[in-house]
N, C-alpha and C positions, 0 to 999 in steps of 0.2 A: 535292508535299508529302504525305507519308504519315503515318498515325497507327497506331502499333504498340504493343501492350501484352503484357506477360508477367505472368501472375497465378500466384503460387506459394503453395500452402497446405500446411502440414505439420501433420497431425493425430496421427500415430502416432510415438511416441518410445520410446527404450529406457529403461533404468533411470536414475533421477536426474532425469528431466524428465517432467512430467505430460502425458498426452494432451490434445489440444484438438480434440475432434470437430467443433466448429462451423466450423473453418477451411475445410472442403470446401464447405459451403453458402455461405460468404463468397465464395470465388472464383467459384462458379457465379452468384451474384447479380451480382457485378461484371462477369462476362463478358456476361451478358444485357443489362445496361444500357449497357455500352460498345459492344456490337455493334449496338444498336438504331440504325437510320439516322436516326431522329427525335431522338435524344438524343446519344449519344456519337459515332456515325458512324465508329468505328474501322475501318480497313481489315483489320487482323489482330489477333486476340485469342487468345493461346495460354494454356492452363491447364497447370500442372505440379503435380499432386497427389503429395505424399509422395515427393519425389525423394531420392536419396542425395547425398552431397557433390559427386561428379563431375558427375552429371546437372544438379544445381542450378547449379553454377558455369559449366558449359558453356553452358547455356541463357541465363544472364545475359550472358556474353561475346558470344554470338551476337546477343542483343537489341540491344546497343549498337554492334556492329561491322559487321554484314552490310549492305552496300549502303545505308548511311545517308547522308542529305544534311543540310545545315545546318538546313533548315526542317522536317525531320521531327519529329513529336511522339512521344517515346518514354516509355512509362509502365511502371514496374515496381512491382508490388504484392506485398507479402509478408505473409502471415498465419501466425503461429507464434511460437516462442520466440526472444527475443533474449537473448544471453548475453555477459557481459563477462569478460575475463581480468584478471589482477592489475594490469596496466598501464592498464586502462580501455578497451582496444580492444573494440569491439563485434563479435560474431560472430552469424551467423544459423544456428540449429540446423536439422538435417534428420533424416531417419529413422535415420541411423546415428551421430548425434552422441553422444559419450560424455563422462562425467566420471570423474575419478580418485577414490580413496578419500577425499580431502580435499574433494571437491565442486568441484574446479576443472575447467574445461573442457579437454578434449583438443583443442587448436586444430587439429590435423590432420584432425579429423572434422567441422569446421564451416567455413562460408564467412565470411571476414573482411571487415570494412568497408574494410580497406586494398585488398583485391582489387576490391571493388565500386567504390571511388573511382577506382581505376586504369582500369577499363573505362569508366566514365562520362566521365572526363577525356579519354581517348583517342578517344572517339566524335566523329564529325563533326557529330552532331546537337547543336544548341544550345537545344533545348527539351526538357527532361527533367523528368519528375515521378516522384518516389519516394515511395510510400505504405507506411509501416511500421505495420501493425496488430499490434504485438508484445506478447506477454505476457512481462513481465519477472520472473515469479515464480521462474524458475530462473536469474536473472541473476547471483547472487552466490555466491561460495564460502562454505562453512559458517562460516568465521571472519572474514568480511568484513562491514562495516557497510553497510546500505542507507541511506546518508545523502546529503544534498545535495552534500557535498564529494566523494562517490564517484560522482556521477552521470555518465552517459555523455555526452560532448561530441559530440552528433550533428552540430551545425553544422560543427565543425572536421573531423570524420571523413568527413562525407558531403556537405557543402555545396559550392557552386560557382556560377560564372556561368551564367545561363540555366537554372537548376535550382531546383526547389522540392521540399523534403523535408517530408513530413507524417507526424507520429507520433501514435498514438492515446493515448499516455501518456508520463509521464516515466520515467526509468530505475529508479525505485523503486516503480512502481505496476503493478498487474495490470489489464489492460484487458478481461478477459473476464468476462462475467456467468455466471450459472448455466446449466448445460447447454452451456457452451462458446460461446455466441453472443456475437459482438462487437458492442457498442453502437456503436462508431465506424463500422464498415463498414455497419451497418444504416442509419445516418443519412447516410453518404456516398451510398448507393444511393437512399435516399428523397429526398435533396436533388436528385439528378440526375433521377430518374424522374418526379418531380412538377414539377420546375422551380422549386421554392421556394427553392433555393439562389441563384437569380438575384436578388441583393439590390437592384440598381439598375434592374431591369425593362427591360434593354436586349436581352433575348432571347438572351443568352450567359452561360455560367457560367465564371468564371475560377477558378483554383486557390484563391486566397485566399477567394473567396466560398464555395466548396464547403467548405473547411476550417472557416470561421467558422460556417457553419450546423451542421455536424456537431459542432463543439466545443460550441456552445450547447445542442444537444439532449442530448449526452452528460452535460453538467453539470447539466441539469435532472433527469436520472435519478440521477446519481452525482456529487454536488457536489465531491468531492475529486479527481476525475479532471482531468488537465490535458493535453489534446491540444495539440500544438505544431506550428507551421509555421516552417521555416527557408528563407529565400529571399533572393536578392540582386536588388534593383531589378526588372528585367523578369520575374524568376522568379515574382513574385506574380501577375502578370497573364497567365500562360499560359492560353489558352482551351482548355477541356477538353470542353465540351459545349454544346448548344443548349437553349434553354428556350422554351416557348410564351409568346406575348404576348397579353394580353387574354382568356385562358382563364378561364371562370367558376369552375372548380374551383380553379385556382391563386389567383384573387382571394379566394375564400372561405377557402382555407387560410391565406393570409397574414394576413387579418384576424383569424382565430381565433388564430394564433400570437402576434400582438401582444397580444391580450387575455389570453391564457394566461400570458404573461410577467409581466403586471401582477398577476395573481391566483394565481400558482403553480398554475395548472390548476384552481382552485376557482371555477367560474362561479356567479354569483348567479342566482336565478330570472328576474330581468329580463334578464340577458345571454342566458340560454338562449332566452327568448322572442324577443329581438332576432335571435339567430342563425337561428332558425326562419324569421322573416320575411325576413331577408337572403338565405337560401338559396333561398327561393321567388322572390325578386326577381331572383336570378341565373339562374333557370331550372333549378335542381338538383332532382333527385328526393330524396325523404326518405331513401332508401337511400344515395345518394351523399353527402348531407350528414352522415349518421350515420357513414359510413366515414371521412370526412375528420376529423370531430370525434374519433373514437376514435384515429386515428393521431396527431393533434395532442396529445391528452391522454395518450398512452401513456407517455412519460417521466415525466410528473408522477404518474401512477397508480403507477408503479414507485417513485418517490421516497416517496410517502405510504405505500405498502406497507412500505417499509423503516423509516420512522419508527414505524409501528405495531408492527413486529416488535421494534424497540428498546424501545418502551414496554412491551410484553408481557414482554420479558426483564427490565426493571427491576422490574416487579411480581412476577415469579417469584422474583427474587433477594431482594427485600424480604420475601417470605413465609418464606424459610428463613434469612435473614441481615438482620434488621431494623436492626442497627447499621451495615450495609454496610461490612464489613471491607476492608482494603487488597486482599486477594485477590479479593474480589467486584468492587471497582472496576476492578482490572486485567482481569478477565474481561469486564466491560461495555465497557471501553475497546477491548479486542480486537475485540469484536463490532461496535463503532462503526466500526473500521477496515475490517472485513470488509464492512460495509454501505456503505462509502465516504461516510459522513456527516460533516459538519463539526461543530465545537462549537456553532455557532449553530443548526444543524439540530436538535440534540437538546436545546438550552437550554429550550424550553417544557416538554419532558417532565421534565427535572430540576427546573425551577421548580415544576411541579405537585406533585411528590413531595417538595419541599423538600430537594433534594440539591445538593451542591456538590462536583464532582469535583476542583476545584482544591485543596481542603483535605484534608489527611490525615485519615482517619477517627479519631474519638476512641478512645482505648484505656482503657476504664474499669478501675478497680482492684478486684481481689478482695482485700479486707483479711482476713487471717487472723491468728490469734494469732501475734504476732511471735516468730519463732524467732531465736535469737541469731545475729547475723552472725559469720562467722569472723573471727578476728583476723588482719588482713593483715600481710604483712611490711612492712618500712620503705618509706616513700614513695620514697626516693632510688633504689631498685632498678629502677624503671621509667623509662627515658628518654622524655621526651615529644617524640619526633621528628616532624617534619612537612615534607613537600616543598613545601607551600603556605603555610607560615607560620601555620598554625592553632594556636591555644592550647588544649591539652587539660587545662589545670589544673583547670577546673571539673568535667570528667568524672572526673578522678582523685579529686577531693574527694568527689563524690557517691557514687562506688563505695566509697571508703574508709569513708564514713559508712553504707553499706548502704542508701542511697536508690535502690533499683533502678528505680523508676518515673522519678525525676528523671534518672537516668543513661541510661535508655532514650531519653528525649526529647532529652537533650543529645547523645547519639550521633547521632540523626537530624539534629539541627541542625548539628553539626560536619561530618557527611558531606555535607550540602547545601552547606556553605561550601566544602568541598574541590573539589566539581565545579562551583562557580560558580552555584548555584541559590539562589533565595530561599525563605524559610520559607513553608510551605503548598504547596510543590511536592513532587515526588518524584524519586527518582534512577532513571534509565533503566538497563536491563540492560547496554547497551553501555558506559555510564559505570562500572558496577561492574566490568566485565571489564578496564577500563583504570585502575582506582582506584590512586592513588599508593601504592607499596609501603610506604614509611615510615609513612604515615598509617594504612594498614590494619593494619600490625603493631602500631603504638602502641595503637590502639583495641582490638584483639584481646587484646594482652598485658594491658592494664588490666582488661578484663572477666574474663579467665581468672585473673589474679593475685588480684583482690579477691574473687572468688567461689570461690576455691580449686578451680578446674576445673569448676564447675557450669555456668557460662555463657560465651558467647563464640563468635565466628565459627568458630574452629578446632574447637571442641567440636561445633558444628552440622555442620561438614564431616565429621567422623569418623562421626557418626550417619548422615548422608546417604549416605556411602559404604557403611556397614554395611547399609543398606537395599537396596543393590544398584545405586545410581546411579553413572553414569560421570562423571568430571570432564571434561566436554566443553563445558560452558556451555549445554547444551540442557535443555529440560524433559524429565524422565525418563519421563513417562507417568503416568497416574493411579494405578496400583497402587503404584509406588515412592513417589510423592509423598504419597499418603494414609498409607502406612506411616510415612514420615518425620514427617508432621504428627501422627500418633497418638503417636509416640515422644517428641516434644518437647512434647506437650500443646497443640498448636494445633488439634487435632481431638479431640472426645470423643463417643463413640457415633455415629460417622459424620457428625458435623456440626461445622463450624468453631466454635470458642469465641467467645463475644461479649465475654468479659472476659479480659484477661491476668492472670497471677498474678505480682505483683511481690514475690516472697519466695523465699528459698533452698529452700523446700519444694517449689517448682515442679519439674517434670520437668527432667532435665538437657538443656541446649540450648534451654530455653524462651525465653531472652533472649540478645541483644536482638531485638526484634520489630518496632518501629515502622519501622525503616529498610528492612524487607523489603516491597517494594511489587510483588507479583506472584509467580507461580509460578516464574519463571526467576531470581529474585534469589539464592536459596540456591545454585543451580548456578553462577551467574556469580561470586559471591563465593568459593565453594569453588575454582573454577578459578583465580581471581586469587591466592588464598592459595598454591596450589601453585606458580604461576609466580613469585611473590615469594620463595619459599623456595629457589629455584635459585641 
């Protein structure tokens, strides 16, 4: 019975995929721990840094086919970019992987899950472990949604009898932290090296024990991350390494881990005193106890550092935007996603500053001397068409009466109804890019009609294009965005306005405004208008 491993790390990529420098340290760390006779005890551990497609696929085929027997343990580890095609098939990128001008993978330049599944299935070995520490940041073409219904079906594509597949993240998540270091691999190595992954203290680490330890530690640092394991029956219990039994360092580490879970890494003075006493009781030196404590608290320290970063961002935002405009909320939401924090993680910060992201920010009115509203044409000229059965009668009446504030809010409410969301929610950019054409045209025609060309989505689109933006559904960059906001009056003197102007004296394209929730909404609606006009 042999134990053989192939560790592939791709750090250098061509255009269209970001480099991941941390992958090389990942495969080196895995190699050391698997080769250690006291831990992994693998007979052969080969590393393959930055291979091209042919080198990578040849090495994988050889791993599963060369003189293998049923009881051999075969481990394949991949650290790099995972990419999917339009059909949902997963590909593993290498140093020559390319994308076309639409951002779609050139499948001939990457190794497919279909090929990998074939090699694994044909292998005589019935103990196979596949570890995918994949960064999925490059996994979707430019016009594809990274949604749950577009997720990669790893279990179907790579699962099988006598096999365990471990992934560092779901198909819509990025698993790499700053400077390219992978949290998942870090805690896989830590779980093996220290033996702490041995959950039942039997002196052996199974695949499911190792994954569960790494998953818990990853989520302590980045709560939104979702490492997964896919296995069938015996696949969960494949033995991968040995662990020490009765080791004082391991005993101390496990006790600290349990207390840290209860307090999210914030120990009380009494606990710290107890740990000092316990470490001496176990015969540990002060240096050994301190090192273990630092390692146990590391993911929690990272978590609290992120929460603090978010709080500082909130304070800075409130300094220049006390009303917290929709655009500022969108910026903070984006930062929250970057930090991989859940809503419950940032809730104390929002409560402290009396903020509620679920509610659309108020849009105060700047009342000016009423300028006469233009006399609109007859009501019958605008058909109130809707693909979703939405009634636009009230919006028409408000616009006809020149109640621009009421019409702005009614537009927001009816658009929420179209996409199936409740009031106080907001419309996602992906929903704007798929907004029903009949409804979008009705709303736009009503605004343009009753404002005599002063307001409306199509008016905003023309100004947006004139500022140099491309109709591709993407954020155009700060320069073009700021110019657009200046033109429509959403920015004055390089600062976002705190009050909208609900009057025809407002700059052209100023309204509607409440339905725009983020910097990408204008681009998304503009792109949809174009597609609906075809």
